[in-house]
C-alpha positions as CSV (number, residue, x, y, z in Angstrom):
1,M,7.5,14.5,13.8
2,R,6.0,11.1,12.9
3,I,3.0,11.0,10.6
4,F,0.4,8.3,10.0
5,A,-2.0,7.5,7.2
6,F,-4.5,4.8,6.2
7,F,-4.6,3.9,2.4
8,L,-7.6,2.0,1.0
9,A,-6.9,0.0,-2.2
10,P,-10.0,-1.0,-4.2
11,N,-11.5,-4.4,-4.8
12,K,-11.6,-5.2,-8.5
13,E,-15.4,-5.1,-8.5
14,S,-15.2,-1.4,-7.3
15,I,-13.3,-0.5,-10.5
16,Y,-14.9,-2.8,-13.0
17,P,-18.5,-3.2,-11.7
18,E,-19.7,-3.6,-15.2
19,N,-18.0,-7.0,-15.4
20,Y,-19.8,-8.4,-12.4
21,P,-23.4,-9.8,-12.2
22,D,-26.2,-7.7,-10.7
23,G,-26.4,-8.3,-7.0
24,Y,-22.7,-9.1,-6.5
25,G,-22.0,-5.8,-4.7
26,I,-24.0,-3.2,-2.8
27,K,-25.4,-0.5,-5.1
28,N,-27.0,2.9,-4.5
29,Q,-26.1,3.0,-0.8
30,P,-22.9,3.3,1.3
31,N,-20.9,0.1,1.6
32,R,-18.5,-0.8,4.4
33,S,-15.6,1.1,2.7
34,D,-17.7,4.2,2.5
35,K,-18.6,4.1,6.1
36,I,-14.9,3.5,7.2
37,M,-13.8,6.5,5.1
38,D,-16.5,8.6,6.6
39,A,-15.5,7.5,10.1
40,L,-11.8,8.3,9.6
41,N,-12.7,11.7,8.2
42,A,-14.9,12.5,11.1
43,R,-12.0,11.6,13.5
44,G,-9.4,13.6,11.7
45,V,-7.3,10.6,10.7
46,N,-5.2,10.9,7.5
47,H,-6.6,8.6,4.9
48,I,-6.4,8.1,1.2
49,D,-9.2,6.4,-0.8
50,S,-7.9,5.3,-4.2
51,R,-11.1,4.1,-5.7
52,T,-12.0,7.4,-7.5
53,K,-8.5,7.6,-8.9
54,L,-8.5,4.1,-10.3
55,L,-12.0,4.7,-11.9
56,Q,-10.5,7.6,-13.7
57,E,-7.3,5.8,-14.8
58,K,-9.2,2.8,-16.2
59,E,-10.4,5.1,-19.0
60,N,-6.8,5.3,-20.2
61,M,-5.4,1.8,-19.4
62,L,-6.1,-1.5,-17.7
63,V,-5.5,-1.0,-14.0
64,C,-6.2,-4.7,-13.3
65,N,-5.2,-7.6,-15.5
66,V,-8.0,-9.6,-17.2
67,K,-6.8,-13.1,-16.2
68,S,-3.3,-13.0,-14.6
69,D,-3.4,-12.4,-10.9
70,A,-6.9,-11.1,-11.6
71,G,-7.8,-10.5,-7.9
72,H,-5.4,-7.6,-7.6
73,W,-4.6,-4.4,-9.4
74,N,-1.7,-4.5,-11.9
75,M,1.4,-2.3,-11.9
76,H,-0.5,0.5,-13.7
77,G,-3.1,0.5,-11.0
78,A,-0.5,0.3,-8.2
79,F,1.3,3.2,-9.7
80,A,-1.8,5.3,-10.0
81,G,-2.9,4.6,-6.5
82,T,0.6,5.3,-5.0
83,Q,0.9,8.5,-7.0
84,L,-2.3,9.6,-5.3
85,L,-0.8,8.8,-2.0
86,Y,2.2,11.1,-2.8
87,E,0.0,13.9,-4.1
88,D,-2.7,13.9,-1.3
89,F,-0.5,13.0,1.7
90,L,3.3,12.4,1.5
91,L,4.2,15.6,-0.4
92,T,2.2,17.8,2.0
93,E,4.3,16.6,4.9
94,Y,7.6,16.0,3.2
95,P,7.8,18.0,-0.1
96,E,11.5,17.3,-0.4
97,I,10.8,13.6,-1.5
98,G,9.4,14.8,-4.8
99,M,6.5,13.5,-6.8
100,L,6.4,9.9,-8.0
101,Q,6.8,10.0,-11.8
102,K,6.6,7.4,-14.6
103,T,9.9,8.7,-16.0
104,E,11.7,7.0,-13.1
105,F,10.9,3.6,-14.6
106,D,11.5,1.5,-17.6
107,I,7.8,0.5,-18.4
108,G,7.3,-2.6,-20.4
109,E,5.4,-5.8,-20.6
110,R,6.0,-9.5,-19.9
111,E,3.8,-12.4,-21.0
112,E,2.2,-14.6,-18.3
113,Q,1.7,-18.0,-19.9
114,Y,-0.4,-19.6,-17.1
115,L,-2.9,-18.7,-14.5
116,T,-1.3,-18.5,-11.0
117,N,-0.6,-22.0,-9.5
118,S,-2.0,-23.8,-12.5
119,F,-1.2,-24.9,-16.0
120,I,-4.2,-23.2,-17.6
121,E,-2.8,-21.2,-20.5
122,I,-3.7,-17.5,-20.7
123,N,-0.8,-15.9,-22.6
124,E,-1.6,-12.5,-21.2
125,K,0.7,-9.5,-21.4
126,V,1.0,-7.6,-18.1
127,P,2.7,-4.2,-17.3
128,V,6.1,-4.2,-15.6
129,Y,7.8,-1.2,-14.0
130,V,11.6,-1.4,-13.5
131,N,14.0,0.9,-11.7
132,D,17.6,-0.3,-11.6
133,A,19.0,2.4,-9.3
134,S,22.4,1.3,-8.1
135,D,22.4,3.2,-4.8
136,I,19.6,1.2,-3.2
137,E,20.7,-1.6,-0.8
138,N,18.7,-4.5,0.6
139,T,19.1,-4.2,4.3
140,S,16.5,-6.7,5.3
141,E,18.8,-9.1,7.0
142,K,20.2,-6.4,9.3
143,A,16.8,-4.9,10.0
144,F,15.3,-8.2,11.1
145,S,18.3,-9.9,12.7
146,D,16.6,-10.1,16.1
147,F,13.2,-11.3,15.1
148,Q,11.3,-12.6,12.0
149,P,8.1,-10.9,11.0
150,G,5.1,-12.9,10.1
151,G,3.0,-12.9,7.0
152,D,3.8,-13.3,3.4
153,Y,6.6,-10.7,3.1
154,Y,9.0,-8.4,4.9
155,R,11.7,-6.3,3.3
156,Q,13.8,-3.2,4.0
157,W,15.6,-1.0,1.4
158,T,18.1,1.7,2.2
159,N,18.9,4.5,-0.3
160,K,22.4,5.6,0.3
161,S,22.1,8.8,-1.7
162,L,19.1,10.0,0.4
163,K,20.4,9.5,3.9
164,D,18.8,12.8,5.2
165,Y,15.4,11.9,3.8
166,P,12.5,10.5,5.9
167,R,12.0,6.8,6.6
168,I,8.8,5.0,5.9
169,L,7.2,1.9,7.4
170,I,4.4,0.2,5.5
171,F,2.0,-2.4,6.9
172,G,0.4,-3.8,3.7
173,D,-1.5,-6.7,2.3
174,S,-1.0,-8.5,-1.0
175,Y,-1.8,-5.3,-3.0
176,Y,1.4,-3.8,-1.6
177,G,3.5,-6.9,-1.8
178,S,5.6,-5.8,-4.8
179,I,5.5,-2.0,-4.9
180,D,8.9,-1.3,-3.3
181,T,10.2,0.5,-6.3
182,F,7.6,3.2,-5.9
183,F,9.2,4.3,-2.7
184,T,12.9,3.4,-2.7
185,G,13.8,6.5,-4.9
186,H,12.1,8.9,-2.5
187,F,12.9,7.8,1.0
188,S,16.1,7.1,2.8
189,E,14.7,3.8,4.2
190,V,11.7,1.8,3.1
191,T,10.4,-1.1,5.3
192,L,7.5,-3.2,4.2
193,V,5.9,-5.9,6.3
194,H,2.7,-7.8,6.0
195,I,-0.3,-6.3,7.6
196,T,-0.6,-9.2,10.0
197,N,2.4,-7.7,11.8
198,M,0.1,-5.0,13.1
199,R,-0.2,-7.3,16.1
200,D,3.4,-6.2,17.0
201,F,2.8,-2.5,16.1
202,Y,4.7,-1.1,19.1
203,K,7.7,-3.3,18.5
204,Y,8.0,-2.0,15.0
205,M,7.7,1.6,16.1
206,E,10.7,1.1,18.5
207,I,12.9,-1.0,16.2
208,I,12.3,0.8,12.8
209,N,11.7,4.3,14.3
210,P,9.9,5.5,11.0
211,D,9.1,9.1,10.1
212,V,6.0,7.9,8.1
213,V,3.7,5.0,9.0
214,L,1.4,3.8,6.3
215,I,-1.3,1.1,6.7
216,E,-2.5,-0.2,3.4
217,A,-5.5,-2.5,3.1
218,V,-7.7,-3.6,0.2
219,E,-11.4,-3.3,0.8
220,R,-11.9,-7.1,1.3
221,V,-9.2,-7.2,4.0
222,I,-10.8,-4.5,6.2
223,G,-13.1,-7.1,7.9
224,A,-10.5,-9.9,8.0
225,D,-8.8,-11.3,11.0
226,V,-5.5,-9.5,10.4
227,W,-6.5,-6.5,12.6
228,P,-5.2,-6.8,16.2
229,A,-8.6,-6.3,17.8
230,G,-8.2,-6.4,21.6
231,R,-4.4,-6.2,21.2
232,F,-4.0,-2.7,19.9
233,N,-5.1,0.5,21.6
234,W,-6.2,2.8,18.7
235,T,-7.6,5.5,20.9
236,G,-5.0,5.8,23.7
237,E,-1.4,4.9,24.1
238,Y,-0.3,5.0,20.4
239,F,-1.6,8.5,19.7
240,Q,-0.5,9.9,23.0
241,K,3.0,8.5,22.5
242,Y,3.4,9.4,18.8
243,T,1.4,12.7,18.7
244,L,-1.0,11.4,15.9
245,P,-4.7,12.0,15.6
246,E,-6.9,11.3,18.7
247,S,-8.6,8.3,17.3
248,C,-8.8,6.1,14.2
249,G,-11.4,3.6,15.2
């Protein structure tokens, strides 16, 4: 059985609204993200909203850096959001993969001297999660030998010690551009491609043949032109062919 879920990553202003001026965001009424989550829920589509989790975690640690790569969550935030994904979705379908735990990683810090693409000094320490498992092989070249995906990244990892475990395919934006290590110790095969490749969704289903399909998007990307409107049949062929929920849009 193939399973599907949509994962919503939070904008920084959703987690740290106190650091933004009044009027920057919508207050005291549902915003676009709220409405999308309600619509997915009404249609029975698996979805994970990480905003509440990150609001809780920020009381214990910084989940977004202050200056370095400040438009994204940091690795603490990425871990918390992905752990919620395991807890609320992945483990309910595939309990054998086990819970994502911090003990899997050497967690440290590195100092970022400059702002991204500049020479403005910030000298900010940011969290780093490292897992040096030796049985994980980069199989990207083999996986994408017949075509080259678009977007900012595409990678595939194969865990030789988990050959009977499920395979996961992730369509993600820049929030999921460097979270490979949170999946490679729990799946036999992890394939990550940029969300712009949703335009070739059916091709990926046939070539990768995943057990789990995850679409990750940060709030600000939901309305962007990465979605294959007019090219992707959310309500018909996909769900009939892959026995997923009746509709997700």
